[in-house]
C-alpha positions as CSV (number, residue, x, y, z in Angstrom):
1,M,-26.2,-3.1,49.9
2,G,-25.7,-1.9,46.2
3,G,-24.3,-4.3,43.4
4,N,-20.6,-5.8,42.7
5,F,-19.8,-5.2,38.8
6,K,-17.2,-3.9,36.5
7,V,-18.1,-1.0,33.9
8,R,-16.1,0.5,31.3
9,C,-16.7,4.3,30.4
10,I,-17.7,4.7,26.6
11,N,-18.2,8.2,26.8
12,D,-16.7,10.5,29.6
13,G,-19.3,13.1,29.1
14,E,-19.4,17.0,29.9
15,F,-17.3,16.1,33.0
16,S,-14.5,14.3,32.0
17,T,-12.1,15.0,34.9
18,L,-14.3,12.8,36.7
19,Y,-14.2,9.6,34.5
20,T,-12.0,8.3,31.9
21,S,-13.2,6.8,28.6
22,G,-11.7,3.5,28.4
23,K,-10.9,3.2,31.8
24,V,-12.6,-0.1,33.8
25,Y,-13.9,1.0,36.9
26,E,-15.2,-1.6,39.8
27,I,-18.3,-0.8,42.0
28,S,-18.3,-2.5,45.0
29,D,-21.3,-2.8,47.4
30,G,-23.0,0.1,45.1
31,I,-19.9,2.7,45.8
32,F,-18.6,4.2,42.4
33,V,-15.4,6.3,42.9
34,F,-14.8,8.9,40.4
35,D,-11.3,9.8,39.2
36,D,-10.8,12.2,41.9
37,G,-11.4,10.1,44.7
38,E,-14.7,11.3,45.7
39,E,-17.3,8.7,45.5
40,I,-21.4,8.6,44.2
41,D,-23.9,10.3,46.4
42,E,-26.2,7.5,45.1
43,T,-26.1,3.8,45.7
44,I,-25.3,1.8,42.3
45,N,-27.1,-1.7,41.7
46,C,-26.7,-1.6,38.1
47,V,-24.7,-0.4,34.9
48,E,-28.3,1.4,33.9
49,D,-28.1,3.6,37.6
50,L,-25.0,4.2,36.6
51,I,-26.1,5.8,33.2
52,L,-28.8,7.8,34.9
53,Y,-27.0,9.3,37.8
54,T,-23.6,10.4,35.6
55,S,-23.3,12.3,32.3
56,A,-21.3,9.4,31.0
57,G,-21.7,6.1,28.9
58,W,-21.0,2.8,30.6
59,E,-21.0,-0.6,29.6
60,L,-21.2,-3.3,31.9
61,I,-17.9,-6.0,31.8
62,E,-18.7,-9.9,32.2
63,E,-15.7,-11.8,34.0
64,E,-15.2,-13.2,30.5
65,G,-14.8,-9.6,29.0
66,E,-18.3,-9.7,27.4
67,V,-20.2,-6.6,27.5
68,K,-23.5,-7.4,28.6
69,M,-26.8,-5.5,30.0
70,K,-30.0,-7.0,31.5
71,D,-32.3,-4.8,29.2
72,L,-30.9,-2.0,27.0
73,R,-34.5,-1.0,26.4
74,R,-34.3,0.9,29.6
75,L,-31.5,3.0,28.2
76,L,-33.7,4.2,25.5
77,K,-35.6,7.9,26.7
78,I,-38.1,10.4,24.9
79,G,-35.8,12.9,22.6
80,Y,-33.2,10.4,22.4
81,I,-31.8,9.6,19.0
82,V,-30.9,6.3,17.6
83,E,-28.6,5.0,14.6
84,H,-29.7,1.9,13.5
85,I,-27.7,-0.9,11.7
86,D,-28.3,0.6,8.5
87,G,-26.9,4.3,9.6
88,K,-30.5,5.7,9.5
89,L,-31.0,7.8,12.5
90,S,-34.8,8.0,14.1
91,R,-35.9,9.8,17.5
92,V,-37.5,8.1,20.5
93,E,-40.8,9.5,20.9
94,M,-44.1,8.8,22.6
95,N,-47.5,8.1,20.8
96,E,-50.7,8.9,21.7
97,N,-51.0,5.6,23.4
98,K,-48.2,6.7,25.7
99,E,-46.0,3.8,24.3
100,L,-42.4,4.5,23.1
101,I,-42.0,4.4,19.5
102,I,-39.0,4.8,17.0
103,S,-39.6,7.5,14.5
104,G,-37.5,8.5,11.6
105,E,-37.4,9.3,8.0
106,K,-36.9,5.8,7.0
107,H,-38.0,4.0,9.9
108,Y,-41.0,3.7,12.1
109,Y,-42.1,1.4,14.7
110,P,-43.6,0.8,18.4
111,L,-40.8,-0.1,20.9
112,K,-42.7,-2.9,22.5
113,G,-43.1,-6.1,20.9
114,N,-40.5,-5.1,18.2
115,L,-37.1,-4.5,19.9
116,D,-35.8,-7.5,22.1
117,K,-33.7,-6.4,25.3
118,N,-30.5,-6.5,23.0
119,L,-32.2,-4.0,20.8
120,E,-32.5,-6.2,18.0
121,Y,-35.4,-6.3,15.7
122,D,-37.6,-9.0,16.9
123,E,-38.0,-10.6,13.6
124,G,-33.9,-9.5,13.2
125,V,-33.8,-12.1,9.9
126,G,-32.9,-10.6,6.3
127,D,-33.8,-7.1,5.3
128,W,-35.3,-6.7,8.6
129,A,-32.2,-7.0,10.9
130,I,-31.0,-3.1,9.8
131,L,-34.1,-2.0,12.2
132,G,-31.9,-3.1,15.1
133,I,-30.0,-0.2,17.2
134,K,-26.4,0.2,16.9
135,T,-26.0,3.4,18.7
136,I,-28.0,5.3,21.2
137,Y,-27.3,9.3,21.4
138,G,-28.4,11.1,24.8
139,Y,-30.3,14.7,25.0
140,S,-28.9,17.5,22.4
141,K,-26.8,20.0,23.9
142,H,-27.7,22.6,21.1
143,N,-30.9,24.0,22.1
144,G,-31.7,25.5,18.5
145,Y,-31.4,22.0,17.1
146,A,-33.3,19.7,19.5
147,H,-36.0,19.1,17.3
148,K,-33.7,17.7,14.1
149,I,-33.0,14.0,13.9
150,S,-29.0,14.8,14.4
151,A,-26.4,13.0,16.4
152,S,-24.5,16.5,16.7
153,G,-24.2,17.5,19.9
154,R,-25.1,14.5,21.7
155,K,-23.1,12.4,23.8
156,V,-23.0,8.7,23.3
157,I,-25.1,6.6,25.7
158,W,-24.7,3.2,24.4
159,K,-22.7,1.6,21.5
160,R,-23.0,-1.7,19.9
161,Q,-19.9,-3.8,19.8
162,E,-19.4,-4.9,16.2
163,E,-18.8,-8.2,15.5
164,K,-16.1,-8.9,12.5
165,S,-16.8,-11.9,10.4
166,P,-14.3,-14.6,9.9
167,T,-13.5,-13.1,6.4
168,Q,-12.7,-9.9,8.5
169,L,-10.7,-11.7,10.9
170,E,-8.4,-13.4,8.4
171,I,-7.8,-9.9,6.3
172,E,-6.6,-8.6,9.6
173,S,-4.3,-11.5,10.1
174,I,-3.1,-11.6,6.5
175,E,-2.4,-7.6,6.9
176,L,-0.5,-8.0,10.3
177,E,1.6,-10.6,8.6
178,Q,2.2,-8.3,5.9
179,R,3.3,-5.6,7.9
180,K,6.0,-8.1,9.8
181,L,7.1,-9.2,6.5
182,A,8.0,-5.7,5.5
183,D,9.6,-4.8,8.6
184,R,11.8,-7.4,8.3
185,L,12.7,-6.6,4.5
186,S,13.3,-3.5,5.3
187,K,15.7,-4.2,8.3
188,L,17.2,-6.9,5.6
189,K,17.6,-4.1,3.1
190,E,19.5,-1.9,6.3
191,V,22.3,-4.8,6.2
């Protein structure tokens, strides 16, 4: 028997007729149903299984609407590209000790002992926080560019939900009020 949970498609991948980006899907007893009504051949126990068996990107939906996964490090594979908090790109590689490493023009560090299960840098305070991972991109679809550190031609496997600061939330609230006032003013001018 498989898992019971809800996921949201965050990237519909190559076969966009099978799933829809932004749509919420429910996995019941490990059964995932495509948009066309067909069921996936594999038993799905967790969101990581769904990512493994489909060409799309998925995020787990908790009952409160929170997006959470047991260990996001499981999503990192050799050849994937990651975007750090500071916007710099790095490649996931393996060193001679057969350990996964994050290697890029600006950042280089072993995965083990540095990234926590939420893909945040363990010493993620101050300047070190930029080493956390914001986006994971899958394999390159452009064979000639597979060796470059580029997100071009790669599907998004996972993307961190950006948290808004209290200041940003207040700005958005004020902007909304301004739009409402502008609409009311426009209607009054028409009369």
